[in-house]
Structure formats: structure tokens, C-alpha cells
C-alpha distance (Angstrom), angle and dihedral (degrees) to the residues before:
residue distance angle dihedral
X1 . . .
X2 3.82 . .
X3 3.81 119.7 .
X4 3.81 117.8 -164.8
X5 3.82 114.4 -160.4
X6 3.80 111.3 -157.7
X7 3.79 128.6 -174.4
X8 3.81 107.4 -90.6
X9 3.81 92.1 -139.5
X10 3.80 89.1 64.7
X11 3.79 90.2 53.0
X12 3.78 91.2 52.1
X13 3.78 88.4 57.5
X14 3.81 92.4 46.7
X15 3.82 110.1 43.8
X16 3.81 94.4 -173.3
X17 3.84 112.4 34.9
X18 3.78 115.8 -159.9
X19 3.79 133.1 -151.4
X20 3.79 93.9 -99.8
X21 3.80 93.6 47.9
X22 3.79 100.2 46.4
X23 3.80 98.2 89.0
X24 3.81 97.5 33.6
X25 3.80 101.4 48.7
X26 3.78 97.8 85.5
X27 3.79 139.8 -38.5
X28 3.79 110.0 -33.6
X29 3.75 138.8 -178.0
X30 3.77 135.6 -174.3
X31 3.80 132.4 -127.0
X32 3.77 125.0 -167.3
X33 3.79 118.4 -143.3
X34 3.78 125.5 -159.1
X35 3.78 117.9 -106.3
X36 3.80 121.4 -84.5
X37 3.83 90.7 31.3
X38 3.78 113.8 159.2
X39 3.82 108.8 -123.4
X40 3.79 91.8 -140.9
X41 3.79 91.1 58.9
X42 3.82 92.7 64.5
X43 3.79 96.9 45.4
X44 3.78 119.4 103.1
X45 3.86 112.9 -125.1
X46 3.79 88.1 -114.3
X47 3.80 88.0 72.7
X48 3.77 89.5 73.4
X49 3.79 88.0 71.2
X50 3.84 109.9 104.1
X51 3.78 96.1 -133.2
X52 3.81 92.0 59.4
X53 3.79 93.4 57.9
X54 3.84 93.0 94.8
X55 3.82 90.1 59.1
X56 3.80 91.4 75.0
X57 3.77 114.0 88.1
X58 3.79 93.9 -133.9
X59 3.77 94.4 -171.8
X60 3.81 88.4 67.7
X61 3.82 103.5 38.5
X62 3.78 126.0 86.5
X63 3.83 121.3 -125.8
X64 3.80 116.6 -74.7
X65 3.82 93.9 -105.5
X66 3.81 93.8 49.9
X67 3.77 131.7 95.5
X68 3.79 127.9 -144.4
X69 3.77 119.2 -115.1
X70 3.81 102.0 155.7
X71 3.81 116.0 55.6
X72 3.79 91.5 -162.0
X73 3.79 93.8 57.7
X74 3.81 105.4 61.5
X75 3.76 142.0 30.2
X76 3.79 133.8 -173.5
X77 3.79 128.3 -163.7
X78 3.82 116.2 -138.0
X79 3.84 128.3 175.1
X80 3.78 125.3 -126.5
X81 3.82 114.9 -115.1
X82 3.76 120.2 -170.6
X83 3.80 119.0 -146.3
X84 3.81 93.4 -97.5
X85 3.80 92.0 53.4
X86 3.79 92.1 48.6
X87 3.79 89.1 51.5
X88 3.79 92.0 42.9
X89 3.82 95.3 52.9
X90 3.79 101.2 30.5
X91 3.78 115.4 156.0
X92 3.80 89.5 7.6
X93 3.81 93.4 -71.2
X94 3.78 133.3 106.7
X95 3.78 113.9 -102.1
X96 3.82 98.8 -104.9
X97 3.80 94.6 -151.9
X98 3.81 92.5 51.2
X99 3.81 91.2 48.6
X100 3.80 91.3 49.5
X101 3.80 92.6 49.8
X102 3.81 90.6 46.2
X103 3.80 90.8 55.7
X104 3.80 91.1 48.3
X105 3.81 91.8 51.2
X106 3.80 93.0 49.6
X107 3.82 90.5 47.7
X108 3.81 89.7 51.7
X109 3.80 90.7 46.7
X110 3.82 91.7 54.2
X111 3.79 96.9 41.4
X112 3.81 92.8 83.7
X113 3.79 134.2 33.5
X114 3.80 118.6 -84.9
X115 3.80 116.8 -85.4
X116 3.77 125.0 -131.4
X117 3.77 109.6 -127.5
X118 3.76 124.0 -132.3
X119 3.77 122.6 174.0
X120 3.78 114.0 -26.5
X121 3.78 128.2 -168.2
X122 3.78 121.9 -91.2
X123 3.81 89.3 -112.8
X124 3.81 91.7 55.9
X125 3.79 91.3 46.0
X126 3.79 89.4 55.3
X127 3.78 91.2 45.6
X128 3.80 91.7 49.5
X129 3.80 90.4 51.9
X130 3.81 92.1 50.2
X131 3.82 92.9 47.9
X132 3.80 94.6 47.2
X133 3.80 90.5 47.4
X134 3.80 92.3 52.5
X135 3.82 92.7 46.5
X136 3.81 93.0 47.5
X137 3.82 88.9 50.2
X138 3.81 87.6 71.6
X139 3.84 90.7 63.7
X140 3.83 93.5 -95.2
X141 3.81 118.6 152.2
X142 3.85 105.3 -88.3
X143 3.80 94.1 -132.3
X144 3.81 90.9 50.8
X145 3.81 90.6 48.8
X146 3.81 89.9 52.7
X147 3.81 93.7 48.6
X148 3.79 93.7 48.2
X149 3.80 92.7 46.4
X150 3.80 92.0 49.2
X151 3.80 93.1 50.8
X152 3.80 91.1 46.9
X153 3.81 93.9 55.8
X154 3.82 90.2 45.9
X155 3.81 97.8 46.7
X156 3.79 106.0 30.2
X157 3.81 129.5 61.7
X158 3.76 111.8 -108.2
X159 3.80 92.4 -121.3
X160 3.82 90.7 56.4
X161 3.80 96.3 51.7
X162 3.80 93.5 86.2
X163 3.78 126.4 -151.4
X164 3.77 137.6 -64.4
X165 3.81 92.6 -76.0
X166 3.82 89.0 59.7
X167 3.80 91.9 48.3
X168 3.79 90.7 50.6
X169 3.81 88.2 52.0
X170 3.82 89.0 52.0
X171 3.79 88.0 53.6
X172 3.80 91.9 51.5
X173 3.78 91.4 49.4
X174 3.80 92.5 48.9
X175 3.80 91.4 48.3
X176 3.80 90.8 55.2
X177 3.80 89.8 49.5
X178 3.81 91.1 49.4
X179 3.80 90.8 53.5
X180 3.80 90.6 47.5
X181 3.82 93.8 52.1
X182 3.79 92.9 46.1
X183 3.80 95.8 47.5
X184 3.82 99.8 37.9
X185 3.82 103.5 32.5
X186 3.82 101.9 18.0
X187 3.82 92.1 -129.6
X188 3.80 116.0 171.7
X189 3.80 125.3 -129.3
X190 3.81 94.5 -96.5
X191 3.81 91.9 55.2
X192 3.80 92.0 45.6
X193 3.80 92.2 51.5
X194 3.80 89.5 51.6
X195 3.81 96.6 42.9
X196 3.80 109.2 42.7
X197 3.81 98.7 62.4
X198 3.84 86.8 57.5
X199 3.82 105.0 33.5
X200 3.78 137.8 20.0
X201 3.79 119.6 -118.6
X202 3.81 89.0 -105.2
X203 3.82 91.0 53.3
X204 3.82 91.7 49.8
X205 3.81 90.4 49.7
X206 3.81 91.6 47.9
X207 3.82 91.0 50.1
X208 3.80 90.3 49.7
X209 3.81 91.0 50.5
X210 3.81 90.8 48.8
X211 3.81 91.7 52.2
X212 3.80 91.8 44.5
X213 3.79 90.6 53.9
X214 3.81 91.3 49.6
X215 3.84 99.5 44.2
X216 3.83 119.8 -12.4
X217 3.81 93.4 -171.5
X218 3.80 94.6 62.7
X219 3.82 101.1 22.9
X220 3.79 96.1 101.6
X221 3.80 93.5 45.7
X222 3.80 91.5 51.6
X223 3.82 91.8 46.2
X224 3.81 93.4 50.4
X225 3.79 92.2 51.3
X226 3.80 95.1 41.7
X227 3.81 93.5 54.1
X228 3.81 88.1 67.0
X229 3.81 92.1 55.6
X230 3.81 122.0 96.3
X231 3.82 89.9 -117.4
X232 3.81 106.7 26.5
X233 3.81 100.2 -173.2
X234 3.84 98.0 54.3
X235 3.82 89.7 39.4
X236 3.80 92.4 53.2
X237 3.79 92.2 51.0
X238 3.81 91.2 47.1
X239 3.81 92.4 48.8
X240 3.80 92.4 48.1
X241 3.82 92.0 50.1
X242 3.83 90.4 48.9
X243 3.79 91.1 48.6
X244 3.80 93.1 53.3
X245 3.80 91.9 44.4
X246 3.82 90.6 54.6
X247 3.81 92.3 47.3
X248 3.80 90.1 50.8
X249 3.81 91.5 49.0
X250 3.82 96.3 46.0
X251 3.79 99.6 35.2
X252 3.81 96.1 84.8
X253 3.82 90.4 47.3
X254 3.81 101.5 45.1
X255 3.82 116.0 -10.1
X256 3.82 91.4 176.9
X257 3.81 94.6 73.2
X258 3.80 101.7 15.4
X259 3.81 93.3 108.3
X260 3.82 92.2 43.0
X261 3.79 91.5 54.0
X262 3.80 90.0 44.3
X263 3.80 90.0 51.2
X264 3.80 90.3 54.1
X265 3.80 98.1 45.8
X266 3.82 109.4 31.6
X267 3.83 91.5 101.9
X268 3.82 94.6 56.7
X269 3.81 120.8 110.9
X270 3.80 89.5 -117.8
X271 3.82 101.0 22.1
X272 3.79 99.7 171.0
X273 3.81 95.1 49.3
X274 3.80 92.7 44.4
X275 3.79 91.9 47.8
X276 3.80 92.1 50.0
X277 3.81 92.4 50.3
X278 3.78 92.0 49.4
X279 3.78 93.5 45.8
X280 3.79 94.5 53.8
X281 3.82 92.1 52.3
X282 3.77 93.7 39.6
X283 3.80 94.1 51.4
X284 3.80 91.2 67.6
X285 3.80 92.4 52.7
X286 3.80 94.4 44.2
X287 3.80 96.3 48.0
X288 3.82 92.7 87.2
X289 3.83 89.5 57.3
X290 3.78 97.3 44.9
X291 3.82 91.3 124.7
X292 3.83 91.4 56.8
X293 3.80 104.3 61.4
X294 3.81 93.7 169.4
X295 3.79 92.0 57.1
X296 3.80 91.8 47.5
X297 3.80 88.8 53.3
X298 3.81 90.8 49.0
X299 3.81 91.2 51.4
X300 3.79 91.4 47.7
X301 3.79 92.3 48.3
X302 3.82 92.9 50.8
X303 3.79 97.3 39.1
X304 3.79 98.7 48.3
X305 3.79 91.1 56.3
X306 3.81 90.4 62.7
X307 3.79 126.5 85.4
X308 3.83 88.9 -120.0
X309 3.84 104.5 35.2
X310 3.82 97.1 -178.3
X311 3.80 94.7 51.1
X312 3.81 89.5 45.6
X313 3.81 89.9 51.2
X314 3.82 91.7 51.5
X315 3.80 91.3 51.1
X316 3.79 92.5 47.0
X317 3.81 92.8 50.8
X318 3.82 92.0 47.9
X319 3.82 91.3 52.4
X320 3.79 90.5 46.4
X321 3.80 94.6 52.4
X322 3.82 92.2 46.9
X323 3.83 92.0 51.2
X324 3.81 93.5 46.6
X325 3.81 90.7 51.1
X326 3.80 93.7 51.7
X327 3.82 95.7 44.4
X328 3.79 94.2 49.2
X329 3.81 89.6 47.0
X330 3.81 88.9 58.2
X331 3.81 91.9 52.5
X332 3.81 103.8 -93.3
X333 3.78 117.1 146.4
X334 3.83 110.9 -100.7
X335 3.81 93.1 -122.5
X336 3.82 92.1 50.6
X337 3.81 91.0 44.3
X338 3.79 91.0 54.0
X339 3.81 92.8 48.0
X340 3.80 92.9 49.0
X341 3.81 91.7 44.5
X342 3.81 89.8 54.4
X343 3.80 89.6 56.1
X344 3.81 97.3 40.4
X345 3.80 95.5 47.8
X346 3.80 91.2 66.7
X347 3.82 91.2 65.5
X348 3.78 133.0 80.7
X349 3.83 93.9 -109.4
X350 3.82 106.0 32.5
X351 3.82 97.8 177.6
X352 3.80 95.7 51.6
X353 3.79 90.9 44.0
X354 3.82 90.8 50.6
X355 3.81 92.7 54.1
X356 3.81 91.0 50.6
X357 3.80 92.2 46.4
X358 3.80 92.4 50.0
X359 3.81 91.5 50.5
X360 3.83 90.8 49.8
X361 3.80 90.5 46.5
X362 3.78 93.5 53.6
X363 3.83 92.3 46.9
X364 3.80 92.8 50.5
X365 3.81 94.6 45.3
X366 3.80 90.7 53.8
X367 3.80 90.5 48.4
X368 3.82 98.4 43.3
X369 3.82 95.8 45.8
X370 3.80 90.2 70.8
X371 3.81 93.4 68.5
X372 3.83 107.4 6.1
X373 3.80 107.2 35.0
X374 3.82 95.0 156.1
X375 3.82 94.6 58.2
X376 3.80 100.5 25.4
X377 3.80 93.8 110.7
X378 3.81 93.5 46.8
X379 3.79 90.9 49.2
X380 3.80 90.9 47.0
X381 3.81 93.9 50.3
X382 3.79 89.9 50.7
X383 3.81 96.4 43.3
X384 3.81 99.2 41.1
X385 3.79 93.6 81.4
X386 3.84 92.6 58.1
X387 3.81 120.6 97.7
X388 3.82 89.8 -126.1
X389 3.79 100.3 35.5
X390 3.81 97.4 176.3
X391 3.80 93.9 51.7
X392 3.79 89.8 48.7
X393 3.81 90.1 48.6
X394 3.81 90.7 53.4
X395 3.80 89.5 52.5
X396 3.81 91.6 49.1
X397 3.81 91.8 49.8
X398 3.78 90.4 49.4
X399 3.82 89.7 50.4
X400 3.80 90.6 47.5
X401 3.80 92.8 52.9
X402 3.82 92.6 46.2
X403 3.82 91.1 52.1
X404 3.80 92.8 47.6
X405 3.80 91.1 51.8
X406 3.80 91.4 47.8
X407 3.82 97.2 47.5
X408 3.82 93.6 42.2
X409 3.79 88.7 68.6
X410 3.80 91.1 70.7
X411 3.83 110.3 5.7
X412 3.80 110.8 24.1
X413 3.82 93.2 163.4
X414 3.81 92.4 67.2
X415 3.81 99.9 29.8
X416 3.82 94.8 107.2
X417 3.81 92.8 45.2
X418 3.81 90.3 54.1
X419 3.81 92.4 45.1
X420 3.81 91.5 50.8
X421 3.80 89.6 57.7
X422 3.83 100.8 41.7
X423 3.82 107.0 35.2
X424 3.84 93.2 94.5
X425 3.81 94.3 61.6
X426 3.79 123.4 102.4
X427 3.82 84.8 -136.4
X428 3.81 99.6 42.2
X429 3.80 99.9 168.2
X430 3.80 92.4 48.4
X431 3.80 92.4 52.4
X432 3.80 91.3 41.4
X433 3.79 89.7 57.3
X434 3.80 90.7 50.9
X435 3.79 93.7 48.5
X436 3.80 91.1 44.7
X437 3.80 90.6 54.3
X438 3.81 89.5 48.0
X439 3.80 91.5 52.7
X440 3.79 91.6 47.2
X441 3.79 91.1 50.2
X442 3.80 91.4 49.8
X443 3.79 89.5 48.9
X444 3.81 91.1 51.0
X445 3.80 90.9 50.0
X446 3.80 92.7 50.3
X447 3.79 90.5 48.6
X448 3.79 93.4 49.2
X449 3.82 91.0 46.9
X450 3.80 91.3 49.9
X451 3.80 91.6 47.7
X452 3.80 90.8 49.3
X453 3.80 92.2 50.8
X454 3.78 91.3 47.5
X455 3.79 91.7 49.5
X456 3.80 90.6 49.8
X457 3.81 91.2 49.3
X458 3.80 90.9 50.9
């Protein structure tokens, strides 16, 4: 009988190994067993755990009460477990002491701001490599494993770092936190790698909830920026306070772009003063587009990210006007030309991008009009910037239909209005629910205001 031992980390990443994958998944080696060997005698006790049942390639293993007499007839796939892993998952349960020490180490790691590493001793370099390897073995993002391991060797005494079983427990804990942040907050890998060495998943969620309660419109923007700071929680609160201070200062002057300017300048050392300087210069440039508030906001958003916002705004407007002129000269509707120019002017080659966008737009409009004539143009304007515009349009139409069906259960009169706003999202039903609640709240406010006025008139 042939036994193939495969690295257990590879099996964790592939819950149902197949015949073609078994030798290519990770490092493997073969063992030959003498004839008439009972299969049960070669199985590690861990195999009694229910969730490891799929790891056996059942098409190549004899029945449980059989013995093996012909080594060419059957094969069984078994994972490799080092001594620390056997100790860590004995009797199918997590080693409680290792899990407790792992939590304590992560709490200590996050108690202070991250340290910048200089030269570290050869012993600590070896220790860092061993810790990161053990953490990554639990299907943790490799870059996150490296960052956590590096901070541990810098912040914690070597004697307190524990052994491999503790590091494996750290990996398990981080993996649970990764899943939590992805499922609950939809954070991407880059954000997770930045956040988890500083905050636990619960702390990130609590910070998000705090920002949502204070200002839902800018909460996600503040959170994304704050996660990059050395101390995300104080930074988020400071950024939010600066944002609101700028809005309050600029609101009386130009409420149309006050929040856009605030969004672009809240991280500055003197955000209010910088925002006021930019606004005064920007107002002159934007005056010619005062009837197109969306374009003014786009210019402000792009310009205030640059080191010289006013020069960037001038360049953006020049590109925009050149693109609009060419598209309208080729027969494009002025409104469509302006929308496409706003998108194309953010790129390195606005004119080439505009031609591609217009071609995608026309293809999608022709396709979407067959089934969704009322929103074909909206879908086309959203999908035209994608590399595969038609595939993106199909996804948007599917989202639109799903939202309409969902909202029609309770509020059929506004189902299409909600769908038109939320179909672009990668989580369409979630955003549809939020927008639906917003519309209902606005409707309640209008009703209460009307009732109050009527009562006062009576």
C-alpha cells in the first residue's frame, strides 16, 4: 500500500483534495507499508475528527474493515503533523493554554504603537522567521504573518514568546479575525494587513460603528485613512473632528463643495486654513461650471489630492473641455460627452480613454435597451469604464433585478428608484436596504413637516 503524506497547511487551503491535486499541492513524500496492514493502524488520531473526513480520497481507500495486500491497488492521503501541531490539536481540541497565551501576546502587541525595526540580532531574525512561518501555516496572509512576527520579537521578551504551539494559536486567532473583517466590514487584504497588527477585529468594528454613528457619509473614508496611521483610533477621531470643522467653516461660503474640500484636506496639519486657501482660489475656476455641481465636485476631489491643487484643477478642466469638444463633434450627445469627459480626464491620456469609453457606452446601451430600456443609459455610463463592459453590464442588470424584487415586497412604488441607486454595488441588497431606509426617513420627515405646517395653519 502507498501512503502519501502531504503538508497539512495545503489541506486546510483545499478542503476536498482530488486525485490530480494530491501530489502537486505541497511537498509530499511516500511511505511503503507491508502487506496486510490495517488502515486504521496508520491513521493519526486526529483523523477521527469529523471535519477531517473529506481529506481521505475515498475513491482510493479500501473499506474500514479491510486490510491491504496489494500495494498497487490502494492509496490513502494523510497530512504531515509536526510535534507542536499534534500537541496543539490533541484530542481534536485547541490547546487551551496555547490559545490563552496567544491572546495575551496579541493584546500586548496592540497595546502600543507599532515599532520601526532597525538591525536585529541573528537570533531574533531566526525567531521571527519561525514565528511567521507558524502563523502563516494557519492560512494567514503571509505579509500579515511577517508583520505580526516582527512586532512580537521587537516588543516582547524572547522568553515570553512561547513555543510553536502558541504561534499556531496566534495564526488561528488571526485567521478568525481576517474572516470577521472580510465578512462584516468587507475590508480587502491590504487593509487587513495594515490593521490587524494594531487593532483586533472587534476594535476595528467598534471604530467603524463609532464613525458611522457620528457621520455615516464619511465614516468609511475616515476609517480607511485612519487604519494607515500609527494609532488608528485617535487618528480617526482627530480626522473626523477636522472634517466637521472644515465643513462648518466652508458651509456658509460654498455648501455645494464644502464636504468635498473637507474630504480632501482633513489630514493636513492645519486643515481649516489649507481648505480655506484652496477654496478661495478654486472658486474662481469653478464659477464657469456652477450649473454642473457634480463636475465641480469631481474637479475638487481630483485637484485637492495633488501637491498643487490649483494647477491640477486648471489641467483637469483643460482636458475636460478638449474631450467634450471632440466627442460632441463626432455626434455624441452633450450630456453624455460631459459625463464621459469627467471620467476620461482623470486618466493619463484623456482623449484615448474618452474614445474607448464612448465605444463601450454605445455597445452597452444597445445591449441593455433590449431588457432594461429605462436604465440602459445609467447602466452604460457605469459599465463603460470596465475592461469588459458587457460582462459588467450583465452583472449590473442582474443586481438591478434582484433589488427590484426585494424592494417590491414592501415598497413597490420606489423599487426602481432604489435599484437605480444601488445596482453598482458589489453588495447590492445591503446598499439597497440602506438607501431604502434613507428614503423612508426622508419621507417621514416631509410628512411630519407637512403635518406641523398644517397644524400651525389651523
